[in-house]
Structures are given as C-alpha cells and as structure tokens.
C-alpha positions in Angstrom: -13.4 -75.4 -34.8 -10.1 -76.0 -37.0 -10.8 -74.3 -40.3 -8.9 -72.2 -42.8 -10.3 -68.6 -43.2 -11.7 -67.4 -46.7 -8.8 -64.8 -48.3 -11.2 -61.7 -49.6 -9.7 -58.5 -50.6 -12.2 -56.6 -48.6 -10.9 -58.5 -45.6 -7.1 -57.9 -46.5 -8.0 -54.6 -46.6 -9.3 -54.1 -42.9 -5.9 -56.1 -41.8 -3.3 -54.6 -43.9 -5.0 -50.9 -42.8 -3.2 -51.3 -39.4 0.4 -51.7 -41.1 -1.0 -48.4 -43.4 -1.0 -50.7 -46.4 -4.0 -49.4 -48.7 -3.2 -49.9 -52.5 -2.1 -53.5 -52.6 -2.2 -56.9 -54.6 -2.7 -60.1 -53.0 -2.2 -64.2 -54.0 -2.6 -67.1 -51.6 0.5 -69.4 -51.3 -0.7 -72.7 -52.0 -0.4 -75.4 -49.3 -0.4 -74.3 -45.9 -1.2 -77.3 -43.7 -1.5 -75.5 -40.1 -1.7 -71.9 -41.5 -2.4 -69.6 -44.6 0.1 -67.6 -46.3 -0.5 -64.5 -48.3 1.6 -62.4 -50.6 1.4 -58.8 -50.5 2.4 -56.5 -53.5 2.6 -52.8 -53.4 4.0 -50.3 -56.1 7.4 -51.1 -54.2 7.6 -52.9 -51.7 6.3 -57.4 -50.8 5.0 -58.9 -48.1 4.3 -62.4 -46.7 1.2 -62.1 -44.5 0.6 -65.1 -42.3 -2.6 -65.8 -41.2 -2.7 -68.7 -38.1 -5.5 -71.0 -38.1 -8.6 -70.8 -35.9 -8.1 -72.3 -32.6 -5.0 -73.7 -33.1 -2.4 -71.2 -31.3 -2.2 -69.3 -28.6 -1.3 -65.1 -28.7 1.5 -66.7 -26.1 2.6 -69.2 -28.3 2.8 -67.2 -31.3 4.8 -64.0 -29.3 7.1 -67.4 -28.3 8.1 -67.5 -32.3 8.3 -64.2 -32.9 10.8 -63.8 -29.8 12.3 -66.7 -30.8 12.4 -65.3 -34.0 14.6 -61.9 -32.9 17.0 -64.6 -31.2 18.0 -66.3 -34.0 18.7 -63.1 -36.0 20.7 -61.7 -32.9 22.5 -65.3 -33.7 23.5 -64.1 -37.7 20.7 -67.1 -38.6 18.7 -66.4 -41.7 15.0 -65.9 -40.9 12.2 -64.0 -41.5 11.4 -60.5 -40.0 8.2 -59.8 -38.3 6.9 -56.2 -38.7 5.4 -54.2 -36.3 2.0 -52.9 -37.1 0.9 -48.9 -36.9 0.6 -49.8 -32.8 3.9 -51.4 -32.5 2.5 -54.6 -31.8 3.8 -57.9 -33.5 0.7 -59.9 -33.3 -2.4 -58.3 -35.4 -5.9 -59.6 -34.0 -8.9 -58.3 -35.5 -12.3 -59.2 -35.2 -14.3 -60.1 -38.4 -18.1 -61.5 -38.7 -17.3 -62.5 -35.1 -14.5 -64.5 -35.5 -11.1 -63.3 -34.4 -8.1 -63.3 -37.1 -4.1 -63.7 -35.7 -1.9 -62.4 -38.2 1.4 -61.3 -38.7 3.1 -59.8 -41.4 6.8 -60.1 -42.8 9.1 -58.5 -45.8 9.2 -60.7 -48.8 12.3 -62.1 -48.8 13.9 -62.1 -52.4 14.8 -66.1 -53.1 14.4 -69.2 -55.0 13.2 -72.5 -53.2 15.0 -75.4 -53.5 14.2 -78.2 -56.1 14.9 -81.8 -55.6 18.4 -81.7 -57.7 20.0 -79.1 -55.8 18.8 -80.8 -52.3 20.9 -83.7 -53.5 24.0 -81.4 -54.3 26.6 -82.7 -51.9 27.4 -78.7 -51.1 23.5 -78.1 -50.6 23.4 -81.2 -47.8 27.1 -79.6 -46.4 25.5 -75.8 -45.8 21.8 -77.5 -44.6 23.2 -79.4 -42.1 25.7 -77.0 -40.9 22.8 -74.5 -40.2 20.1 -77.4 -38.8 22.7 -78.3 -36.1 23.1 -74.2 -35.1 19.4 -73.6 -35.3 19.4 -76.6 -32.8 21.9 -75.3 -30.9 20.1 -72.0 -30.6 17.1 -73.8 -29.8 18.7 -74.8 -26.9 20.3 -71.8 -25.7 16.7 -70.4 -26.4 15.0 -72.9 -23.8 17.0 -72.2 -21.2 16.7 -68.6 -21.6 12.3 -69.6 -21.4 13.3 -72.3 -18.5 11.8 -75.1 -20.5 13.1 -78.0 -19.1 10.6 -81.3 -20.1 8.9 -82.1 -23.2 5.6 -84.7 -24.1 7.4 -87.7 -24.2 4.3 -89.2 -25.9 4.5 -88.5 -29.8 0.6 -88.8 -29.8 0.3 -85.9 -27.8 1.0 -83.2 -30.3 3.2 -82.3 -33.5 3.8 -84.9 -35.9 2.2 -87.8 -34.1 -1.3 -85.5 -33.7 -1.3 -84.9 -37.5 -0.5 -88.7 -38.0 -2.8 -90.1 -36.0 -5.4 -87.7 -37.3 -4.5 -88.0 -41.0 -5.0 -92.0 -40.3 -8.4 -91.6 -39.1 -9.4 -89.3 -41.8 -8.2 -91.6 -44.5 -9.7 -95.3 -42.8 -12.9 -92.9 -42.7 -13.0 -92.7 -47.0 -14.5 -96.1 -47.4 -11.4 -97.4 -49.7 -12.1 -100.8 -51.2 -8.6 -101.0 -53.0 -6.3 -103.8 -50.6 -2.9 -102.9 -51.0 -4.0 -99.3 -49.6 -5.9 -100.7 -47.1 -3.0 -102.9 -46.1 -0.9 -99.6 -45.9 -2.9 -97.9 -43.7 -3.1 -101.1 -41.8 0.8 -101.2 -41.5 1.0 -97.8 -39.9 3.5 -98.4 -36.7 4.2 -94.9 -35.1 1.2 -94.4 -33.3 1.4 -94.6 -29.7 5.7 -94.5 -30.0 7.6 -92.6 -27.3 11.2 -90.6 -27.2 13.1 -92.4 -24.8 14.0 -89.8 -21.7 16.3 -87.1 -21.7 17.2 -86.8 -25.1 18.7 -83.4 -25.9 15.8 -80.8 -26.5 15.3 -77.2 -27.5 12.9 -75.4 -29.5 12.7 -77.1 -33.1 11.3 -75.7 -36.2 10.3 -79.2 -37.0 9.4 -79.0 -40.9 12.2 -78.3 -42.7 11.8 -78.8 -46.4 12.2 -77.1 -49.8 9.0 -74.8 -49.6 10.5 -73.4 -46.2 14.3 -72.7 -47.5 15.0 -70.0 -49.8 18.5 -69.4 -51.5 19.9 -65.4 -51.9 22.3 -65.7 -53.8 23.9 -63.2 -52.0 23.2 -64.0 -48.2 22.7 -67.5 -48.2 19.6 -70.0 -47.1 17.2 -68.8 -45.7 15.0 -71.1 -43.2 11.1 -69.7 -42.9 8.3 -71.2 -41.8 8.4 -71.4 -37.9 4.7 -71.7 -37.6 5.4 -75.4 -35.9 7.9 -73.9 -33.6 7.5 -76.1 -30.7 9.7 -77.4 -28.0 11.4 -81.1 -27.7 13.9 -83.3 -28.9 16.1 -82.3 -31.2 15.9 -85.4 -33.2 12.7 -85.0 -33.8 13.3 -82.1 -36.4 16.9 -83.8 -37.8 15.0 -87.3 -38.3 12.2 -84.8 -40.3 15.1 -83.5 -42.7 17.0 -86.9 -42.7 13.6 -88.5 -44.3 13.5 -85.5 -46.8 17.0 -86.1 -47.6 16.6 -89.8 -48.2 13.0 -89.5 -49.3 14.4 -87.3 -52.8 17.5 -89.1 -53.2 15.8 -93.0 -52.7 13.6 -92.0 -55.7 16.1 -90.5 -57.5 18.5 -93.6 -57.4 20.8 -92.3 -55.1 22.4 -94.2 -52.2 20.4 -94.1 -48.9 23.4 -94.9 -46.7 26.1 -92.2 -48.4 23.6 -89.9 -48.3 22.7 -90.7 -44.3 26.3 -90.6 -43.5 26.6 -87.5 -45.7 24.2 -85.2 -43.7 25.0 -86.4 -40.2 28.7 -85.9 -41.4 27.8 -82.2 -42.4 25.7 -81.8 -38.8 27.9 -83.0 -36.8 30.9 -80.4 -37.6 28.8 -78.4 -35.4 26.7 -80.3 -33.0 27.8 -84.2 -31.9 24.7 -86.7 -31.8 24.3 -88.4 -28.6 24.2 -92.2 -28.3 20.3 -91.9 -27.4 19.5 -90.0 -30.4 21.4 -92.3 -33.0 18.8 -95.0 -31.4 15.7 -92.8 -32.0 16.7 -91.7 -35.6 15.5 -94.4 -37.4 11.8 -93.9 -35.2 11.4 -90.7 -36.2 12.2 -90.7 -40.0 9.9 -93.7 -40.0 7.0 -91.5 -38.6 7.9 -88.7 -41.3 7.1 -91.4 -44.0 4.3 -93.0 -42.4 2.9 -89.8 -42.3 4.3 -88.6 -45.8 2.4 -92.0 -47.5 -1.1 -91.7 -45.6 -1.1 -87.8 -47.0 -0.6 -88.8 -50.5 -3.3 -91.7 -50.0 -5.4 -88.5 -49.2 -4.5 -86.6 -51.7 -5.0 -89.4 -54.3 -7.1 -92.4 -53.0 -5.5 -94.8 -55.1 -2.3 -97.2 -54.9 0.5 -95.9 -57.9 4.0 -97.2 -58.3 5.4 -94.0 -56.5 3.6 -94.4 -53.4 4.6 -98.3 -53.4 8.1 -97.3 -53.7 7.8 -95.1 -50.5 6.8 -98.0 -48.8 9.3 -99.7 -49.7 11.7 -97.0 -48.1 10.7 -98.2 -45.2 12.9 -101.3 -45.2 15.6 -98.7 -46.5 15.4 -97.1 -43.7 15.6 -99.9 -41.4 18.8 -101.2 -42.8 20.7 -97.9 -42.1 23.7 -98.5 -40.4 23.9 -96.0 -37.6 27.4 -95.2 -36.1 28.5 -96.5 -32.8 30.5 -94.9 -30.1 
C-alpha cells in the first residue's frame, strides 16, 4: 500500500512529543510526491518534519540518507541538518492506529526558493553547476565508503523510469478522448531504456529543481529534500537538472544550446564528464521531459499550448550539439 498519511494536530502532538515540542502550530507543504513535508513553528523556532510515505523506504535507506547528509556537511556543502529525538535517535518511528510512521525533524532553513528568472541568471547557473558537481564528487566518495559498486541499468526498475511507467499507466487509464493527448501518450519512448555499462556512479539527489534549492543571502545555496537519494549514474542527476534549465529557458524564449553549454561549462570546472556520459545525456533529458509531460496531462487532462510547446522541446533536445573528445 502506497498512501500519504493524514496530517492532523493530535497525530503531530504524539510525534513531536518525542522531540520535546508540546506547543506548536503547523502547516502541510504543497506538493511532495514521494513524502509529506510539514512546517512546524513554536514561539522561537521553526522546523521541517518529513513524513516518509508508507511502505516506500526502509529504515536502512533512511539511515543511509541521514549518513549521507552528515557526510556532505563534513565537505562544507549546505544541506539540511537532521535533529535527534529525546532518545538520541535521528529516525523516529511511531505506531498510530496500527500504522507505523517514519519521520525525521530538521531546523527550517531560512532562505528563498528559486524563481524562473533567477534560474536563468548566468551567475546562478554557474553556482548551481559547481554545487551539483561537488555533490557528485562527494556522492562517488560516499559510495566507496559504503562499498557500492553496481547500479541497476534498467531505468524502468527504479527511480525516474519507474515513476514514468506508473504515471503513464495511470494516464492511459483515464479514458481520454482527445486525440492530441493520446498521440502524446503513445509517443512516450523512454520506457525500457537502459544506461550504458560502466558510467561513473555515486549517491545522487536526482530531484534538484527550484523548490529543492534555498538561497541564503549570507551563506549561499542550500540543497534540500534528499528523499529521492539513490545510488546510480551521475548523469541521471545531471540530465534532470539540465532538463529543468532547458525547460525554463525554452518557455522563456532562451537559446537552449547556449543554456546547455553554459551549465556544462560550469559543472566541468569541478568534474569533467566522460564520453559515455555525453552520449547518455540526451536520453536522460528526454526521459525527464516525458515524465513532466505525462504529469501535466494527469494534472490538467486537457491539451494546452503550454503542453504542445513542451513536446516541441523534445526536438530541441535531440538537436543539441554535444561536445566530442
């Protein structure tokens, strides 16, 4: 069973009691496909409570996420800080009405999310390209610590590919009559694709976009929400953020080739891509595009000029000139 929990104050009172928080206000954040985020405030402090979706992550996977965040902090990267409960445990498990909850608590980071105009700013692209490359190098190092050597090459077996497969099945079950929508759904081609063997791999965020980045004017850019953390090809995470960049730029009438080059130029000041990664980069971007389009169809169930424009972005991505060594 894969459901979200119902967030109510009496339930939160029992959970937050493990942290000594008795008097509080709360607000459930919008979105949260995989997990639920709750903002908690007291008289003098603000927190973020993450509730993991039922039956999606094991305790070991959550502990691995916490361990990775601590590893990133040791590398002076700006990421969330997981707080221990009163018993000294970083993962709090509570059984309520016969259902087990898995939660972690973090101080709320003071910062602003990234707007589309900020995302296209050359200085921001430079900063986030460098940060992502630093995260990837740390992810490779952490994989060595954890003795992780192999990843699942079948994209439909997990992560992005699994999500695309599930949402495509859901979209096709809607009984849509619009021929244009059906044509778009039938044109999805990413299912069943596999990565090349021996791609550089490590622990990756795989979901870096505007709402998972916070700008602190004093400290810099925080990367938050590592709930999709997994061991896999670094190019998977890179292709995801490149798609976000090109999508925002394309819809804003920016030159997609220039944005593509600009981002990779900043990324490669820290970590140089292999030939094999450059071959895979378009494939990953297309998969992200198709997942985004299917999600938009599920949300609106109608064809729009916006959706049509997104499908045209696929042609732009396929025509991108990728450097050769």
